[in-house]
N, C-alpha and C positions, 0 to 999 in steps of 0.2 A: 692451885687453886685456879687458873683460869683455865689451864685446858679441861677442868672440870664443868665448869660455866658454857666453854663454847660445845663441850657434846651436848648437856644439858637444853642448850638453847638452838644446836639444830635439829636433835630429836624432836622437841615442841613444834617445829615449824613444818615436822615430818619431812624432815631432809638426813634421817638418821644413817648414820655410816655404823660399823664396828670398828669400836674404839681397839679394840685389839682381832685385827684382822682374823691370826691365826682360829679365834675362837668360830668363826664361819666356819661352815662345813656345807660338802653336799648333803649329807643323809637330814642335816637337821633345817637347814635355811635352802637351797640352792634348789633341792628335788622340788619343793613343795612350788615353787617361781615358775620353774617348768613344765610342772604340770599344769598349770592353771593358764600360760602363754603360750607355749613352745611346743607339748609331743600332739598338736592336732594338726601338723603336720610334720615335725621332726619326727618322726615313726617310720616303721617299715612299711613301705607298701606307699605313704604319700608323698607330697611333692618336694619336703626339704629332706635336701641333697648328706643326709645323716642323723641316725637316728639318737634320740637322746632319751632315752626311757629308764639309762641305767649309770651308774657313774662311770662305769666302765667304756660306755661310751662317745660320756661327756668329757672325760679328762682330759681329753687328748686336743679338745676346741675349747679350752679354756681358757684360752688367750684372745682366741678368735669371737666365741663371745664375749668377750671382756668386753672389744673394741668396735661390735655390732652392738651392745645396747649404748655402750659409752655416747656414741653418734646416732642412737634413735635407730639406726635404721633396720634393723629389727626388734622387735614384730613389728610387720609392717602394718602402718596407721598413719594415717594423711588429716585426718578431719581438726579442722582448728578448734581446740578445744574450748573456745569462748562461745561457741553457738552449736546449741543441740544436746541431745544426751542419748547413748545408742549401748543399745543391750550387749553388742559383739565386741565393745572395744577392749582389745589385747595389749592397749598399748600400758609399756609400765610405768609403774610409780615412781618417784626418786628415790625412796626406801628401798624399793626392789633392784632399781640398777645399783645403786651402792652395794646391797649384798653380793650382786654377781660378781662386779669390779674388786668387792676387799678378797671373796673366795679367790679369785685365779692370781689378784696380788701375793696372797697366802702360798701358792704354790698347789693350789686348788685340792684342797684332803678331801678325803672322803669321810671322815667320822666316824660314827659310829652306827653302824647299816639298823639297828635295834629302832632309830632317830628315823627312819625313812616313812615317810608317809604311804597308808596302803595305794598300790597303781589304779590307774585310769583306768575302766574296763571299757576301751575302745569297742566297738563292733567292727569284727575285720572287714576291710574292704568299703566302710560304707561310715560315710559323716554323721545322716540322720540317724543310724541305727537299722536293725537287721529290715527294709524293705519289706510289703505285703507283696508287690508284687515288683518282678523285675524282667523289663521287657529290652531284648536284644537286637543289634542291626542284623536282618537274617542269615551274611555272609562276611565275612571278614574280606575287607579291602585290599588288596595290595599298593603299595607308595613305594615310590620309585628314590632309589637312595639319589639323588640329583636333580634340580628345577622349578621354577616359580610354577604350583600349582593353583588353577582354580577354585573357587568353593562350593562347595559341591549340596549338593539339596538329596535326601535319602528317605523316602518314609518305611520306618519302624511301626508294622501294625501293632493295632494293639489289640478289638474284638469284643471292647465294652461292652457288655449285654443289657447292663443297665446305665443310670445316671450314676456318677461317684464325685464323693468329697473328696477331695487330698489334701491331709491334714502337712505332709512332708515329701521332698522331691529331690531328686538329686541326680544328677548324669557324671559316669565314671568312664573315661577316656580307657579302651584297649589298649594303648600306644602312647603313652606321656610323653614319649620322646619325641613323638611325630604328631602329634594331635594338639595344636596352635590353640583352638576355643570350638567348643562348639553349642550351640543354641538348639532347646528342643523349641517347636511351635509348635501349640495345640494345632491340631484343623479338625471339626466339629464337621459331621455331614451333611447342614447347609450349606460348606462354602466352598466356593471356588478355587484356592491356592492346589494349584498343582494337582487338579484331578486325575488324571490321565496318567501320573505316574505308577508305574510298578515296584512295590515293595521290594526293598532294596537294590533298585537300580541304582546307580548317583548321576543327579544330571547338574548341569552346568548352562543358566543361561549362556544366548549367543554372545561373542567377545562382540565389542563394538558397538554395544547395542546403547542405545544414546537412553540414560535414565530420565526416567519422568517421575516426577511426586507426588505422591495420591492426591484427589482434590482433598481439599481443605485439612490436611493433614491427615486423614483417613485410611486406614488400612483394614478394614474389617474384616479379610481373610484371613488373618492371619491372629496368635498371643501367645507371646514369649508367655514361657510357660518357667521353664529354668535354663541352667548354661553350663557347661563349664570353662570357666578362666581359668587365669594365677590368680589366686585367693579371693576363691570364690568355694566354697564346701557344699555346696545344698544347700535348701532350706529349709526349715520348717516352722511353719506358721503359728501364730500363738494359740494358746485352747480358745475353742469357739471363733476360728479363720479358717478358713480353707478355702482352695481352689474348685473349680467345679468343670467337671470333664462330663460333656453329654455323650450317653447311649452311641455307640458309633463310633466315634471319635477314633484319631492317633496320632500319632507326633511326627513332623517333619524334621529330620536331625539334619542342621546348617552348618558344614563342618570345613574349619581351615584348615590342613595339614600340613607341616613346615619340613622340607625335607633337611636333614641334615650329613649325607655323604654314605650314611650305610640305608639300602632297601630294608623296608618290614611291611606289616599289615599291622589292620586296624579292625578290631570290632568293638564298638562302644556300646553303652547300654546308659540304661534311664531307671529309676527305683522309684518308690512308690512307698509313701505310707497313710493308708485309708483313714478319713476322719471318724470315729464311733458311732459318731451322731450329725445330725443335721444341721449345719455350721449358725451361729448368728449372725454369721456378716460374711459375702464373698470376698477374697481378696482375686486382686485383678491387676495386671501389668500395664503400665499404661507410658506415656513418653511425654515430653516436650522436645521436638524433635526440629532441629534447622536443616533443609537439604539446599540450600541454594545459596551457599558461603560461597566465596572466592579469593584464598587466600592467598595475595602477590608473594613473587619471591623474595626473599633477605627479611619479609615483614616480622620483626622480632617478636610483636606485641598485636598482636591480630584480634580483632573481639569480633564476639559474635554471639547471638541471643536468639532465643524459644522460648516459648510459652504455652501453656496448658492453663485453659479455665473453667473451673468447674460449675454448671449447671445445676448438682442438687448437694447438698451436704453428704461428704464420702468424709475417710478416715487415713490418715498418712501414718502406715506402715514402715515403708523402708524408703530410701534415696540410693541411685547409680548410677553416678557419671560415668560416660562413654567417652571418648575420644581416642587416639591412636599416638602413632608417635611426635607428634608435634602437640599436642597437649600438654599444656604447661598451668592450669589452674582454673577452676569450678568453680560456680556457687548457685543453688538456689534460695531463693527470693519468695515468699510470702507476700503477697498485696492483698488485703483484708479488704470488707466492702466498705467497709467504714475509713480508707484509704490508708491505715494502721499499714506499715511494714514492719517482717519479721523475718531476719537470714537463718533456713534449716540447716543449711550446712554450708558449711565453705572449706575447700580441700586446695592451699594453698600450693602446694605441690602435688603435680598430676604423674601420675610414674602408672606408664602402659604396662608395665609388669607386671604389677598386683594391684585389681580392678575389685575393688572391696563395693560390699553393697554393705550400706549403715542403717541399720535397723535398728529405730525408733524406739527407747525403753521405756516409753508408752505411748500409743497410737495419738495420734494428735488428728482436734477435728477439724474440718477443711470446712468450710461454710461455702453455702450455694453464693456465686459470684467473687470467689476467691481468683487469683490467677497465681502460677507460681510461673515466677518468671527465672531462666536460668542462663548466666552470661560465663562464658566461657573466654581463654586466652591460650591464642597457640604462638609457636614459636619456631617461625620456618628461614630462621636465621644461621647462619655456619656457626652461631655460638651455641649452638642447641647439634648435641654428640650423638643424640639420637635422630635427628634428620637425616631422611633418606635422598633427601636432592635439593638444598637451599634456593636451585635455581628455579624450582618449577615451583607452577602456578597451581595449587591444590584445590579440588573441588572436592564433594564427598561421593565417597566410594567406599566398596565393601574390603578392596584388598588393605594390609595395614600400612603402605605407602600414600593411599588415597588418605583420605579424613573424614571424621562421623564429627556431630553434636550430639547425643543425645543425653537425654537429661532423666530418664531410668527412673521410677517408681511404682512401688505396689500401695494399691486404694483397698480398703476397704468400705462394704456399703450394705446396705438390705439385699439378702439373695434375691427377693423378689421382683429389685427394679430391672428395670431394662439397661442395658448397658451404656447406650447412644446414649441416653436422657440422662446420663451422668456427667455428659461435657460440649461448651459452646460449640459453635461449629466449627473452629480453630484447626480441633486437636485432638487426640482420641488414643484408644486402646493402639495396638501394633504392635508386631512382628519385626522381623529385620538383623542388621548384622550387628553384631560385636567388635 
């Protein structure tokens, strides 16, 4: 009787586990969880190291799955659940964790294949679905086996004949083993950014060039459009929202390659899905960014702030904090014109290996005069196992051993508004490194 009451209480609390672990099978209980939370990455051709589409694929990894979900290492999700609600939250509920643990503990039984759910129909090669247009680097770039490579910029021509609205976009690396990250930066015809670059010819800024922050935080010559980083699988904006691509625009790929002892080539690409009709809101990438921080050697908890202030009403669509190896935590906070404050996102344990975008479950109105303040901490001590050099004084830079403090966000607004009218002078839309 006591055991029954314990089981009933656990179930009522949402912490249910299989009283009879042998009753938990892959076909009936485990496969639906893997479809919902894991197969986006763990399928052929994606970032997961092993596919988990079938029982035969998952069975050898049962103990590893148990360990990863019990410690909440997988699926990767770092938002503090006390703040905000996000549509792409892949974290497991406790009852799902209990199911996977019970299955592994029972010897990972298959069960009746007739109980399997219908397989998820992923579009091969694209997380966003089949693109309407694919733009590829004009030619493959050779990547050496060893050495530290500079960040390169490369024009990918688009030749848009008319203005277009983009509903979804995704960057796909040609060689995942060598591509660390790619930022696709929109270059419109009236912008000056790298105007003299020939398509397909890689360019690296001169070494030892002193970095100068743009005036008032503005980078009007570039807009970050979409990127490839660990944990980012393209972007599909909600119905009625889209990004704007003027006629004559093209893309600049900012690419960071990492050598691994084996030479190779890369020819990456971007896929676009166009909106079927003009959107009600234009989506724009903006950033609250610090350019001038200095992190002392050995400092285990160095605090850095950045802010963006809005001069017009906008809606907040998504948030993406960005730091490098020394980043330890990140917070976005809205300070409203009334003086009230609200934490929008808190990431208590930032992980450079999983740079997630957090899509709000419901776009949030940000009234005119609101400041979004970002606070980040960096661990430059010997206790940070990822720290490249605890003895270094660290400043802003594009390489991973440098640091960044970028509070990326996507905002929605009336398509007829001038972009610069959205922001106070302290900041604005931006491109730049990941």
